[in-house]
LOKE-962468 format. One record per atom (N, C-alpha, C): y, x, z. Coordinates in steps of 0.001 Angstrom, whole numbers, plus 500000, padded with zeros to 6 digits. Example, Ala and Ser with C-alpha at 12.3 -4.5 7.8 and 13.67 -1.06 7.14 Angstrom:
BEGIN
494310513190507800495500512300507800496700513200507800497750512850507080498940513670507140500030512900507870
END
This chain:
BEGIN
493887474871484203494847475452484955495490476243484223497474476311484201498060476531483398498303477702484106499369478311483047499916479817483538500592480029485099501240478852485270501661478706485977501244479003487496499902478001487703499099477638488417497912478899488538497714479811487227497146480754487391497746482234488316499353482282487685499847483195488569499968483278489977499947481883490385500112481846492096498868481600492517498087481342491945496423481357492731496193482791492591496368483467491932496200485124492020497258485809492536498155485688492736499421486168493213499170486961494512498925486320495592498483487064496781497835487868496514496223487987496302495159488673495989495725490068495151496431489713494211497022490869493242498107491588494238498756491029495104499761491821495817499216492504496750498005492338497501497594493166498839497332494480498550496863494957497411497120496527497434498281497125497720499013496709496934500421496976497284500791496855498640500742495598499243501609495251500390500663496369501450499277496662501977498664497147502511499127498489502834499186499182500921499572500774501427501057500768501390502289499907501222503480499894501263503895499753502838502841498957503492503311498943505100503149500145505817501777500813505414501446502304505787502629502999505501502837503127504397504203504175503846505457503663505080505915502159505108506843502383505680506762502782507415505685502324507912505750503230509044506045504584509076505260505281508330505398506917508252506722506892507717507573506371506960509075506836506455510065506195507737509549505350508471510461504991509552510525506259510678509439506762510778508824507976511383509656509317510986510041508999509966510755510045509051510064511251508055508942510588507835507963511580507035507742510700505621507956511788505126508062510941503453506466511240502860505718510763502504504303511004501681503789510199500339503947511553499829503837510619498045502662510950497785501702510949498687500314510978498259499121509615498301500286508842498616499681507211498620498551507052497409498915507170496100497996507117495158496607507655495404496435509091495892495438510105496131494851509404497190495730508967498335494706508479499370494198506825499084494621506166498362493934504880497888492680505225496800493107505984496236491964506338495235490351506910496219490724507587497464489809507886497887488885506931498960489813505915499388489660505534500618488552504194499380489108504142498258488775503146497265486976503393497032486893505157496843485468505258496071484708505356497472484989505748498761484154505569500179484026504119500077484891503145500007484308501727500339483204501481499513483478501732498347482447501154497001481217501908497732481068503004497558479922503703498006479144503151498944480242502936500009479394502028500878478906500768500986479424500131500620479056498876500034477891498671498829478013499717497849476751499520496798475706499647497511475792501023498776474560501064499454474000500117500216474505499077500498474177498236501691475020497986502209475744499268502829476284498813503895477744497519504529477832496928503797478578495613504076480091496408504048480730495072503510482126495257503556483203495185504889482647495170505799483642495538507319483277497152507363482232497729507041481944499199507301482651500432506043482723499203504891483232500171503849484419499929504012485346499159504532486437499021505250487022500303505858486183500222507314486097500982507985486059502510507861485346502903507047485133503994506659486271504622505373486412503353504446487764504353503696488971504389504517489330503557505861490259504105506473490418504951506654489215505239507978489056506740508434489082507808507449488588507681506098488495508860505414489777509116505261490493507984504896491725508057504129492820508809505173492718508336507008493401508868507367493218509999507759491965510431507818491883512160507938492035512712506852492419512266505768492952513152504483494255512883504507494998512113505278496340512110505482496751513229506582495837513260507516495926514595508878495975516193508304495601516161506872495719517169506277496971517274506164497756516375505376499213516371505209499781516767506127499819516206507530500453516036508750500278517358509222498969518331509027499027519811509643500185520375508579499959520365507368500434521329506261502193521210506688502854519742506808504352519151506962504729519588508260503951519075509217504538519144510635504165520375511168503042521248510999502484522133511469503348523454511082503180523915509356503743524801508732504968524347508073505314523166508785507034522456508064506946522638506347506043522766505718505585523045504199506910521557504209507303521690502692508006520760501900507132519428501735507419518127502057506743517079502442506489516161501136507748516775500028507327516176498844506351517024498102506009518054498130505278518963497499503849518985498158503809518566499026502758518665499943501963516892499771502871516103499564502094514927499731501717514812498156502341515421496818501782515319495809500429515816495661500617517408496526499187518020496448498252516913496981498355516715498129497409515808498575496799514518497852497978514064497149497409512879496291496427513260495091496819514551494358495541515369493567494676515547494385494543515683495293493569516413496066492321514884496252493045513938496799492387512552496562491930511867495633492595511914494570492044511348493272491494512375492508491066513778493170490159514617492413488833514318493320488662513658494290487507513761495197487450512345494819487802511485494512487687510380494383486846509904492866487324510960492001486464511039490786485323511647490906485167512467491824483937513567492097482719512445492882483170512096493958482168511681494720482082509875493759482594509138493057482725508081492280481292508644490918481718509960490389481104510006488956479941509198488781478474509379490065477205508720489773477494506811490009478668506481490023479015505109490188479808504246489015480139505286487997481228504798487087480404503384486361481241502373486171481080500987485723480162500650486419479221500990487829478869499754488917479461498817489187478966497842489806479649496640490386479152496326491866479630495342492600479451495292493645479717493541494032479216493047495019479230491330495238480868491700496163481974490812495661483232490633496232482986489925497202484485489111498067484183488455498862484714487132499093484191485909499695484068484874499302485499483885499782486057483617499005487613482797499441487556481738500281488191481495501118488545480600502489489524479827502001489563478765502170490826477885501871491446477173502692492815477170503230493137475923503951492997474582503642492456473778504953492432472518504453493617471805504394493615470775503337495094469945503112495338470806501933496188472257502753497243472533501735496631473133500397495417473475500172494719474010499299494641472798498276494975471483498164494853470654497061496225470457497222496991470691497196498253470397496722498576471033495129499375469971494579499295470314492963500103471167493180499555472156491976500309473429491315500214474910492065500982474361493535500677475652494699499314475679495430498153474877495188497443474844496134496480476079495760496598476562495067495707478049495081496218478992496045497655478853496314498177480287497129497156480115498438496653479265498890495762478459500100494531479279499763493733479402498723492225479728498780492847481186498129492086481966499187492092483472499655490845484068499991490999485047500054489827486034500851490224486324501954489608486895502941489765487346504217490756488107504583490789489027503780491609490346503635493062490172503435493018489006502518494605488516502348495277487825503352494230487224504146495023486529505191495157487834506414494166488552506560494666489716507179495596490242507371496057490839505777497132491680505454498199490683505853498428489109505695499653488356506122499812488834507527498928488810508258498899488777509437499070490302510056499049490923509369499379492296509537500996492696509161501468491986508461502803492122508255503856491499509187503397490473509623504286489617510551504142490645511878502761491002512212502638492183513689503604493499513487503861493916511855504532495302511751505923494793511813505994493624511539507803493341511634508065492580512815507346492149513965507526491829515081507619493041515748506758494048515711506562495505516326508387495863516038508372496216514992509790496923514496511384496303514980510909494768515525512106493795515856511596493791517310511071494086518242511078493433519330509842494197520283509676495387519660508945496152521135509259497759520996509110498174521891509352499418522739508892500309521454507577500273521251507058500892520428507858501171518995507912500165518341508899500010517295509904501022516989511121500709518468512310501224518458511861502603518625510471503243519563510315504716519667510303505078517936509706504363517032509117504808515822510885505022514806511213504386515224512541504121514575513699505365514868513475505738516449514707506775516873513902507837516509512524508045516371512067509226516268512291509704514575512698508393513436512937508902512121514530508668512065515255508224512975516563508255512502516931509755513342516803509847514800517539511046515557516168511771515772515488512521515390514794513200516024514682514176517491515817514821516776516380515517518177516683514895519488517355513978519403517869512897520229516203512342520966515624511763520280514473510999521007513491512248521710513295513564521350512639514745521782513648514761523407514421514955523234515748515371524400515341513893525235514903512802525125514746511721526125513396511615526498512663512217526090511363512876526247510348512229525367510336511825524660509513511710523258508642512231522561507705512251522422506653513568521580507321513053519803508007513938519362507977513581517782506905513843516807506487514934517271505418515262516854504192514404516621504090513856518120502678512898517701503026511837517662504392511413517778504621509808517107504489510111515340504857511094514958504813511199513065503323511465512664502806512561513499501154512709513540500594510715513331500588510165514367500418508695514004500411508132513205501866507629513168502293507204511920501994507887510505501579509310510376501170509649508902499644509012508967498794509550510416497492508720510268497275507293510107498230506541510519497853505088510098498287504482508540499483505326508297499840505339506470498970505474506278497865506505506318496516506896505526495494506234505599495811505419507037494353504083507012494869503284506259496148502747506097496599501383505465496135501694503899496758502770503417496156503253501993494603503120501941493853503646502583492533503375502668492027502114502189492729501407503149492397499951503233492810499190501750493595499788501442494203499122500113493825499530498874492808500719498897492167501310497886490634500608498296490097500101499700489036499559499408489176498157499047490244497743499546490460496102498299490560496152497240490789496871496725491124497463494980489528497146494091488920498261495250487380498411494435486489497632495033486563496780496137485315496146496573485569494727496389486841494458496392486884492742496726487982492430494999488950492998495298489748492435494249489305492286492367488683493520492130487952494006491154486792495052491565485556493911492216484543494649492625483357495695491529484101496813491500483409497926490704484046499152490562483333500051490427484103501341489963484786502224488621485531502645488656485808503387487465486790504149487705486618505194487400487783506359487503488821505889487247490048506025488212491460506042487988492067504159487873491039503810488637491102502364488780492308501906489611493101502642490371493994503119491524495258502386490193495501503096489204496170502886488173498062502897488496497936503979489301499565504057490020499885502684491071499224501894491415499551501313492412500161501692493858499889503190494035500170504056495352501605504226494819501954504324493494503439504961493256504068503363493288503845502625493148504421501233493444504414500982494456503805501229495322503800500915496964504738501810497279505066502883496704506308504116497445507210503337497034507463502653495790508716502293495415509088501116495968508045500173496709508200499159497365508822499386499061508761500385499280509469500416500383510818500800500396511389501224499278512408501601499030512909500424498239512213499561497404512520498367497211513124497300498126512162497254499095512910496433500095513495496870501567514026498245500763515309498595501892514504498929503564513120499310503473512817499606504595512643498363505780512325497012505132512352496086505963511316495157505313510612494957506602508659494447506079508748492967505479510149491931505879509701490994505003510257490935503260511353491826503067511587492483501700510589493081501207509510494049501951508445494484501487507658493157500892507171492738501727506204491539501410506821490800500239507919490328500264508140489761498883508499490656497468508519491575497996508282492601496617507155492817495991505980492957497036504756492881496903504296491846496176504867490354496519504241489500495822505237489235494618506164489954494018506531489849492577506176490975491748505504491710492505504870492869491501503275492062491104502688491845492334501464490846492235501516490161491326502636488929491190502873488258490332503231488774488802503719490062488821504504490793487817502958491016486920502027491641487907501039492126487212499721491074486535499831489819486888499205489023486134499708488028484974501308488596484887501560487785483572500601488392482244500664489530482807499894490252481285498651488989480950497938489073481959496904488203481647496693487084481314498049485812481943498616484997481504498920484785480208499828485848479447500424485566478205499126485711477452498047486178477717496937486807476643496461485369476601495827484439478040495027483159477801495948482145476933497433482541477023498400481493476367498205481552474315497683482676474081497562483359473135498989483825472608499756484781473497500848484861473004500664486493472339501623486393471432501244487925470427502177488792470808501448489226471608502378490530472279501303491890472744501502492829472483500795493856472563500156493980473804498877494432474038498051494558475643499206495628476272499144496472475408499449497708476232501190497611476648501970496637476258503055496376476474503315495314477885502064494716477950501999493623479110501544494680479905500706495494480191499666495917481331501305497081481716501791497518481244502906498452481796504092497282482229504213496064482362505093495244483040505668495898484239504692495871485165504746496246486590505652497383486559505046498605485690505882499766485712507223499714485277507746498799484310509010498696484166510022497735484828509224496619485390509837496275486695510099496813487824509332497942487924509916498997489354511094499896488633510937500397487591512400501142487187513546500503487356513271499358486801514605498451486831514728498376488378514035498067488978514426497149490366514976498547491682514018499434490805514571500751491883515885501049491334516348500801489878517491501211489296518600500741490214518008498687490143519351498016490378519594498408492195518653498688492866518541498924494617519637500106494976519109501235493966519921502585493935521425502258493538522139501365492966523113501468492450524129500948493989522928500046494956524121499664496049523620500578497225524433501386497364524690503036498172524517502216499540525801501005499758525467500518501097524552499971501655523779499472501043522629498862501302521498499840501902520984500934501100520551501785501245520895502613502343522204503167502499522852503922503880522582503017505255522682501621505302522530500626506179520777500921506439520184500517505928518961500664506519517653501717505861518193502633505699517581503914505164517196504745506487516742505679506506516135506555507882517016507739507511517872508170508496518645509215508543517733510687508090516591510645508951515703512387508727514852512167508173514590511182507426513606511129505927513526512335505275512539513018505509511659514161504847512279515397505367513044515248506586513725516451507094512814516960508028512301518528508155511198518438509240511833518727510390511508518630511915511609518787512868511349520010513731512548520661514028512386521823514945513045521519516331511659521944517059512641521759518844513682522726518975
END
């Protein structure tokens, strides 16, 4: 397997934690809520899933507990920001720190332990193609994440539910005036974003790298938040951005495998360098951000 085949084979799996967390953040931001605690929510979900799987509960139960745990933690963010109208940036950072602290506390006795991952599922015929065949050999969570991406795209593009979420984010006073509960929509959007962050963390700890180490999320939550801006709040672009960052995160391993004499620290920093560069390019296009941005993002709602 050459470097290109290696990157293509692992790109979707590497992109899945970014994608799941970014999809959850997309729904929250479309509803007008900026949650910067994704990193901590992912870490909390990761440790919960690892504990469940290590104790013999199985991957499905691990994902369920991770999603529920992170959703409950995100509801604390909803209580502070929606109930008491606290600043969303400060509250999100606090929730992120809390989630990381809880993950370190709960995972202390599981440090460096491993669990069994999930088997790969190959698509007949497509998986045998030269060079790109590895794209079609993935675990079940990757396939589910792709289906979730399509479902969210369809929801925002074609359903009344998607229209309501967008209306609440664009003009909450108008949405309230025609009878929609802005608070209920935002609470559910925050809980959904928390659950998706939990799923992303669970995938990272029990499937992608099935071991526990403190700090293993390693900035993926921040990249997921940046992905929403990178994708200009559009589902398809967020998916492409996740694939890009997934591929970039594998380039360091591919470079080391080929014997390239580059410091490992520089290679491991590639995803974050790309994040900064891409955000700088996207932010320079004010027209694009204004066209697809959320008008009341981060603003408290008062009846």
